[in-house]
N, C-alpha and C positions, 0 to 999 in steps of 0.2 A: 551194637553200635554200627557194625559193618552192614547188617541187614537194612538198617534205617538209611544209611548212606546209599546203599544200592537202590532202595525204593525211591529215594529223592532224585537220584540221577535218572532213573527210569521215568518217573513222573515228568521231569523237566523235558526229556527227549520226546515223550509222548505228546505233551502239550505243544511243543514246537512243531512236531510233525502234523498234528491236528490243525494247527493254525495255517500251516503251509497248504495243506490239502483243501481247507475251506476257501482259501484265496483262489485256488484253482478250480473250485466247484463249478464256476460258470462255464467252463469248457470241458468238463469231464462228467461221466456218469457217476451218480452217488454210490451205486453198488460197487463199482470198480474202486472208488476211493476207499470205501469201508474195507473191501477185500485187501487192498494194498496195505492199508493201515494196520489191519489185523496181522498180516504176515510180518511186517516190520516190527510191530509191537512184540510178537512172539520171538523174533530174532533178538530183540533187545533184552527181553527177559532171560533168554538163554545165555547171552554174552555176560550180562551182569551177574547171573546166577553162577556161572563158571568162575568168574573173577572172585566172587564172594566165597565160593567153595575153596579156591586156591588160597585165599587169605586165611580162612579158618583152618585149613590144613597146615599152613605154615605156622600159625600161632600155636596149634596143638603140638607140633613137633618141637618148637622152641620151649613150650611149657614143659613137656616131658623131659627134655634135655636139662632144663634149668633145675627141675626137681631132683633129677638124678645126680647132677653135679653137687648141688647143695647138700644132699643126703650123704654123698661120699666125703665131702669136706667135714661134716659133723662126725662121721664115722672115723675118719683119719685123725681128727683131733683126739677122739677117744683112744685111738690106737697109739698115738704119741704119748698120751698120759699113761697108758699101759706100759709102754717101753721105758718110760722115765720113772716108773714107780720105784722108790728107793728100797722097798721091802722085797727081799729076795729069799726064795726057799733054798733049802740045802741041795735040792736036786737040780737046780738051774745051773747052767754053765758046764755041766759034766759031760755034755755031748761033744765038747771040743776035742778034735783029734790031737793027741799029744805026740809031738815028734820025738824021735830017738835022741837021747842026750840032753833033753830039756832039764834045766836046773830045777829041782823040786821046790826050791825056795820061792820061785816066781810062778809056779803052777797055780796057786790059789788066786793070784792077781790076774793072771790070764783068763782063768775060768770066770772070775767075776766080770771081767770086761766082755767075755763071750756071751754073757746073759743078755746083753742088749741086742746082739746079733740073733740069738735064738728067738727072742721076743719079736724082733722085726720079721723073721722068717714066717712066724705064725700069721702075720698080718700083711705079708708082701703082696698078696693078690689084690687087696683093696687099694694099696698105694699105687700099684701098677695100673689099676683100672682108672683111678682119678687122673694119673699122668697121661693115659691114653686119650682122655677127653679134652685135653688142654687146647689143641689146635682147632678142634671142632667148636669149642666154646668161643675161641677168639674170632672165628669166622661168623658165628651166629650172633654173638652179643657185642662185647667190646674187647679190644686187644689187651686192655689192662688186666682182664681176668686171667690171662695167661701168666702174668707176673705173680699174681696172688696164688694161683694153683701151684706154681713152681716153689713157693715158699715151703709147702709141705715136704717136698722132695729135699730142699736145702736143709731144713731143720733135721729131717731124718738122717741125712748124710753127715751133718755136723755131730749129731749124737754118736753115731757109729765111729766117726773119726776120733773124736775126743776120748771115747771109751777105749778104743784100741791103743791110743797113745798112753793113756793112764795105765792100762794093763801091762804094756810092754816096757814103759820107761819110768813113769813118775811114781806110781804106787810102790814098785820095788825100791826106788831110789830113796824114799823117805825112811826106809829101814837100814840104809847103808851107813854104818857107823864111821866110815872113813871121811865123810863129808864134814866140812867146817860149818860153823853157824850160818854164815851168809849163804852158802850154797843150799843148806837145808831150808832156810827161810824162803829162798827163791823157788825151790821145788814145791814147798807147801802152798805158796801163792799160786803157782800154776795149777796145782791140784784143786785148790778151792775154786778157781775160775772155771775149770773144766767140769767140776762136779755140779756147778750151778747150771750148766748146760745139759748134762746127762740125767740129772735127777730133778724131779719136780717137787718143789716145796709147797707152792700154792699157785693160785691164778695170777698172782702179782709178780712172779719171777720173770726175768727178762725173756726167756724162751716162750713161756705161756702168753705173754703180752704180744709177742710177734705173731703167734698163731691166731690169737683172738682178733687182732687187728686185720689180719688177712681174711678171716671169716666175715668180719663186719663189711669189708669192701666188696667181697663176693656177694654178700646178701644185698647190698645196695644195687649191684648190677642185675642180679637175677630176680629179685622180688617183684619187679614190674611185669615179669613174665609168669609169675606164679599166682599172683592175686587176681 
């Protein structure tokens, strides 16, 4: 499309120049006219060729960035699913440093919460890479894409925050026999809401919907540069 546009502009300019020189033909030598016309035509070809090359280069750079960002979004969605996987192995969480004097009763809960941090650490590089592309994407495409990329960081932080609170406060509290019925019910309600965030049940849970909607909006912005 850019080459066709370039050729059309060149043809228009050439015809205009030819018409002008033909009008002047009565007072100028034909050889000089043709010589001048050939020099100008060559200059126009060079100018339009350079502009076309610049446009092609710009499109290629945007295409490569769009593909990279979209691939990172897909990969980070998979990473978030990995972090939120409710199935835990016995070896997970055991790398947590245990401070002196920690109550052994809460150690299993803290280890369980630490699983989410361990899993995140395994995927940290991909999260950081997507985050580093945010401002470049905003400058190249649309500012809205920055908000959608930030959602991946927000969801990750929310998972880690809720997991930490569950391990330190709420999971241990549900086994505290000194609580009355009302306090216990309140604690269980908080646990249920937090676990909906940290654990993935299916693609229809609230956190998955937020992630999928962000990807759909990013796709709408970037696909015009990929196709």
